[in-house]
Each structure stands twice: as structure tokens, then as C-alpha cells.
C-alpha positions, 0 to 999 in steps of 0.5 A: 352850123350845116355842113351843106349850106354854103350861104347863110344870111340871120336877120337881115335888115337894110333900112334907108332914111326909116325905109325898111328895104329888106327884113328879118330875112333868114336865108339858107343856100344849099351847096351845089343848088341853084337857089333862086330869089324871086317877087314882085318889083319892089320886094328887096331882092336887088338889095338883098344881093348888093347886101350879100356882097357888100355893096350896101351895108346891112343896118341889122343882121350877119353873114355867112358863107362856107361858114365864116361871118362875112358881115363888113368883109369889103366888096373885093375880099368876098370875092376874093373868098370864091363868092362871085357876083356876074358884074362884079368882075366881069368889067366888060371892055367894049372895045377890046375883043372877047378874048382880050376881056377873058385874058384879064379877068383871069391875069386878075385871078391871078393877081397880075393887074399889071401883066398888060406890061409884060411881054406877048409871050407870058401872055399868050400862056392865059390864052388857052385857059381863056379859050377853054372858057369862050368855049364854055359860053359858046363864043367860039366865034367870037373870039375875035370879036371887040364885045361892044359889037355883041348881041345883047344875049352873047354879050350877058355870055362873057360876064359869066365868061370873065365870072368864071375866070376867077373859078368862082365856088359861087355865083350870085347871078343878077336877072341873067335873062333880063331883056332877052329875046326867046331863042338867047333866054334859052342858051343861057338858060342852058349855059347857067345850068351847065356853070351850075354842075360844080358851083352853087348859084344864087340869081336873080331872076324875073322870068317864071319859066326860068326858074320853073327849069332851072331851081332847086329851091325858090325863097320868095321875097314881097315887102323885104321878106321872106314869103315862101321857100320851096321847089317850084312846085310848092311855090306855085300854089302857095296862095301868098304867092299868088296874091303877090303876083296878081298883077305885076305884070308876071306870068 
């Protein structure tokens, strides 16, 4: 496998009782890039994400991460390898503060799930790193705010902070700007670009302006198969892609 390919799938297929949701998807994600997975509703994007992190088992095909086959691996084992999906470990606790949420994620990174039984002094050692992560995602002013009281866009930023606490080599972001105001979309887009500076990002995203601004490579899915691939300028002019999006409510 080429040295610069961090994630690869070969003929990845998922069938549900005769319905083929993902069919023969062969994907290559280059290290250090932002790669977007787009397509009309029902294209198979989320199913593909679920296969990559093994929330779903593939019917056929193989998945490789850093040159190692991970087909059949448990989701937790894949996360420990450095391939982390945002909601997978965020587990935002609404009644805990922002800093407490990030600190819990840092405890998981240490493999010390029961640190909450230990002294406050032990936990305080994690506070400095927690504050660094909170600052990195623009939540410093919300550090002592309960997560459940955060505006929607800020909650997504907190999810990214708890994901970053695991120090992932590659992040999978499932619709990071879904349901956001224009201001929040701009903030989260800037945040994704920032956190991608020293890692790889694969994202499912409906907002095509976000895709255009952030992505190095775009893979377009339709009916579970790869329709087109390339940079935004190439993909956006593809007649098949234009046809696929016509009438689907996308700009």
C-alpha cells in the first residue's frame, strides 16, 4: 500500500436483507488531508462511516488503516489505534461542565476509567490539558458551563474537544455542521480546518460550501456506489454529479 494512504477500503459492501446500502466502495484517504464523503440522501454515506468504525459489519470487502487490516476489529480497538469517530467517544454528559467533560475524555486516553474515585489532586493534573483543548475549540468562556446549557454549535465544538482528547491520528466527522446557523457553520468550519493541521479528517457533510472550502478530495456516493472523485472544481462540474443532486435540495 502506498505510504501516504492512511485509510483504504477494497470492494466494501453492506447488504440489509437483500437491499444493498454500500456496494463495492474502494476508497483511499491520503494522510494529512481533509476528505469529504458527499451524496444525495440515501447515498450510503452514514452506512459507509458505520462500516469504517465497525458499528456495522461489512457483508464483503476489506478495510485497512495504516497498512493494517482492521476488518472485523471491535470499535474500541479501532479507536485505540488512532481512528476515532467524533460521537464515538464524545459522550457529552449534559449535567457536567465543559471542563469536566473534557477531563473525562482525557481519563479515557490514560486508560484510567475509574479516576473519578480518586482524589481531586489527581484529577487536577488533567486540568491544564483540558483547558488547552477547551481553548483550542473556542470554549474557554464556557469552561464552567454545564454542557446541556450550551448552544447547539458550541456543543459540537465540545464534541470535537472530547475527540481531540484521545489524540487521534485520524478523525471521522459525521455532518459536523448539520442544523447550524450560518455563524456556527463558519465557526465549526474554521475549527475543522484548525484541527486538521496535523492529522487526517474524513467527513460526511451536506453543506457543499463547507465541502468546497475545506476538502482536498471529495468522494461522491450515489445509491451506495462511488459516482465521482476528485477536488471540488472537478467534482462540481461532473455531469453525473450535477444530475445526482438535481432536485435533492442541495445547492
